[in-house]
DRENPA-3360 file (N, C-alpha, C; in nm, 2 decimals, always signed):
BEGIN
1 = TKEIADAV = -0.55/-0.94/-1.52/-0.47/-0.98/-1.63/-0.48/-0.89/-1.75 ~ -0.60/-0.84/-1.76/-0.63/-0.74/-1.88/-0.54/-0.62/-1.86 ~ -0.53/-0.57/-1.74/-0.45/-0.45/-1.72/-0.30/-0.47/-1.75 ~ -0.25/-0.59/-1.72/-0.11/-0.62/-1.75/-0.09/-0.64/-1.90 ~ -0.19/-0.71/-1.96/-0.18/-0.72/-2.11/-0.19/-0.59/-2.18 ~ -0.28/-0.50/-2.14/-0.29/-0.37/-2.20/-0.16/-0.29/-2.18 ~ -0.10/-0.30/-2.07/+0.03/-0.22/-2.04/+0.14/-0.28/-2.13 ~ +0.15/-0.41/-2.15/+0.25/-0.46/-2.24/+0.22/-0.42/-2.38;
9 = KLQLKACE = +0.10/-0.43/-2.42/+0.06/-0.39/-2.56/+0.10/-0.24/-2.59 ~ +0.07/-0.15/-2.49/+0.11/-0.01/-2.51/+0.26/+0.01/-2.52 ~ +0.34/-0.07/-2.45/+0.48/-0.06/-2.46/+0.53/-0.10/-2.60 ~ +0.47/-0.21/-2.65/+0.50/-0.26/-2.79/+0.46/-0.16/-2.89 ~ +0.34/-0.10/-2.88/+0.30/+0.00/-2.98/+0.38/+0.12/-2.98 ~ +0.44/+0.16/-2.86/+0.53/+0.27/-2.85/+0.66/+0.25/-2.94 ~ +0.69/+0.13/-2.97/+0.81/+0.10/-3.05/+0.79/+0.14/-3.20 ~ +0.66/+0.15/-3.24/+0.62/+0.20/-3.37/+0.68/+0.12/-3.49;
17 = FPRCKYLV = +0.68/-0.01/-3.47/+0.72/-0.10/-3.58/+0.61/-0.09/-3.69 ~ +0.64/-0.07/-3.82/+0.54/-0.06/-3.92/+0.47/-0.19/-3.95 ~ +0.34/-0.19/-3.97/+0.26/-0.30/-4.01/+0.26/-0.42/-3.92 ~ +0.27/-0.40/-3.79/+0.27/-0.51/-3.70/+0.15/-0.51/-3.61 ~ +0.09/-0.63/-3.59/-0.02/-0.64/-3.50/+0.03/-0.72/-3.37 ~ -0.01/-0.67/-3.26/+0.04/-0.73/-3.13/-0.07/-0.80/-3.06 ~ -0.04/-0.92/-3.01/-0.13/-1.00/-2.93/-0.06/-1.03/-2.80 ~ -0.13/-1.01/-2.69/-0.06/-1.03/-2.56/-0.16/-1.12/-2.48;
25 = QVVIGEQR = -0.10/-1.23/-2.42/-0.18/-1.32/-2.33/-0.11/-1.32/-2.20 ~ -0.19/-1.31/-2.09/-0.14/-1.31/-1.96/-0.22/-1.41/-1.88 ~ -0.15/-1.50/-1.81/-0.21/-1.60/-1.73/-0.16/-1.59/-1.58 ~ -0.25/-1.57/-1.49/-0.21/-1.57/-1.35/-0.28/-1.68/-1.27 ~ -0.20/-1.75/-1.19/-0.26/-1.86/-1.12/-0.20/-1.88/-0.98 ~ -0.26/-1.96/-0.90/-0.22/-1.98/-0.76/-0.11/-2.09/-0.76 ~ -0.01/-2.07/-0.68/+0.10/-2.17/-0.66/+0.05/-2.27/-0.56 ~ +0.04/-2.39/-0.61/-0.01/-2.50/-0.53/+0.08/-2.62/-0.54;
33 = GEGVRMGC = +0.20/-2.60/-0.59/+0.30/-2.71/-0.60/+0.27/-2.82/-0.70 ~ +0.18/-2.80/-0.79/+0.14/-2.90/-0.88/+0.20/-2.89/-1.02 ~ +0.26/-2.77/-1.05/+0.32/-2.75/-1.18/+0.22/-2.71/-1.29 ~ +0.27/-2.64/-1.38/+0.18/-2.59/-1.49/+0.26/-2.61/-1.62 ~ +0.20/-2.65/-1.73/+0.26/-2.66/-1.86/+0.17/-2.57/-1.95 ~ +0.24/-2.49/-2.03/+0.17/-2.40/-2.13/+0.24/-2.42/-2.26 ~ +0.16/-2.40/-2.37/+0.21/-2.41/-2.50/+0.12/-2.34/-2.60 ~ +0.17/-2.32/-2.72/+0.09/-2.26/-2.82/+0.14/-2.31/-2.96;
41 = RCFWDSET = +0.06/-2.30/-3.06/+0.09/-2.33/-3.19/+0.05/-2.21/-3.28 ~ +0.14/-2.18/-3.37/+0.11/-2.06/-3.45/+0.14/-2.09/-3.60 ~ +0.07/-2.03/-3.69/+0.09/-2.04/-3.83/+0.13/-1.91/-3.88 ~ +0.27/-1.89/-3.90/+0.31/-1.76/-3.93/+0.44/-1.76/-4.01 ~ +0.49/-1.65/-4.05/+0.61/-1.63/-4.13/+0.73/-1.61/-4.03 ~ +0.82/-1.71/-4.03/+0.93/-1.71/-3.93/+1.03/-1.59/-3.96 ~ +1.02/-1.53/-4.08/+1.11/-1.42/-4.11/+1.06/-1.29/-4.05 ~ +0.93/-1.28/-4.03/+0.88/-1.15/-3.98/+0.81/-1.15/-3.85;
49 = DCYATETY = +0.76/-1.27/-3.81/+0.67/-1.28/-3.69/+0.76/-1.34/-3.58 ~ +0.72/-1.30/-3.45/+0.80/-1.35/-3.34/+0.71/-1.34/-3.21 ~ +0.77/-1.39/-3.11/+0.71/-1.38/-2.98/+0.81/-1.37/-2.87 ~ +0.77/-1.33/-2.75/+0.85/-1.33/-2.63/+0.76/-1.36/-2.51 ~ +0.82/-1.43/-2.41/+0.75/-1.47/-2.30/+0.83/-1.44/-2.17 ~ +0.76/-1.41/-2.06/+0.83/-1.38/-1.94/+0.74/-1.44/-1.83 ~ +0.81/-1.50/-1.73/+0.74/-1.57/-1.61/+0.78/-1.50/-1.48 ~ +0.69/-1.48/-1.40/+0.71/-1.43/-1.26/+0.65/-1.52/-1.16;
57 = TNDSLFCV = +0.72/-1.56/-1.06/+0.66/-1.65/-0.95/+0.70/-1.59/-0.82 ~ +0.62/-1.62/-0.72/+0.65/-1.60/-0.58/+0.59/-1.71/-0.50 ~ +0.58/-1.70/-0.37/+0.53/-1.81/-0.29/+0.38/-1.84/-0.31 ~ +0.31/-1.74/-0.36/+0.16/-1.76/-0.36/+0.10/-1.76/-0.50 ~ +0.18/-1.71/-0.61/+0.12/-1.70/-0.74/+0.23/-1.72/-0.85 ~ +0.18/-1.74/-0.97/+0.27/-1.73/-1.09/+0.20/-1.65/-1.19 ~ +0.28/-1.59/-1.28/+0.22/-1.50/-1.39/+0.31/-1.53/-1.51 ~ +0.24/-1.56/-1.62/+0.31/-1.59/-1.75/+0.25/-1.49/-1.85;
65 = ATAFSVYL = +0.34/-1.41/-1.91/+0.30/-1.31/-2.01/+0.37/-1.35/-2.14 ~ +0.29/-1.36/-2.25/+0.34/-1.39/-2.38/+0.29/-1.28/-2.47 ~ +0.39/-1.22/-2.55/+0.35/-1.12/-2.65/+0.39/-1.17/-2.79 ~ +0.30/-1.16/-2.88/+0.32/-1.20/-3.02/+0.32/-1.08/-3.11 ~ +0.41/-1.08/-3.20/+0.41/-0.97/-3.30/+0.40/-1.04/-3.44 ~ +0.29/-1.00/-3.51/+0.26/-1.06/-3.64/+0.27/-0.94/-3.75 ~ +0.34/-0.96/-3.85/+0.35/-0.87/-3.96/+0.23/-0.88/-4.05 ~ +0.17/-0.76/-4.08/+0.06/-0.76/-4.17/+0.10/-0.73/-4.31;
73 = Y = +0.08/-0.83/-4.40/+0.12/-0.81/-4.54/+0.02/-0.73/-4.62;
% end
């Protein structure tokens, strides 16, 4: 998961948005037919901060990657 998170963070840094800090969380788990719920709470400025999430699944595993961008004042 660290390798995936680092790759995503490098792609974000390549965009060179000024004064942004990036946080990336990756969760990988086994598909067992039980379902998974994930959530987060953030205290941020909705004008400048944002996030994106992507999910990948196959017959044996799931992967959820979430990237946060926070503007540094």
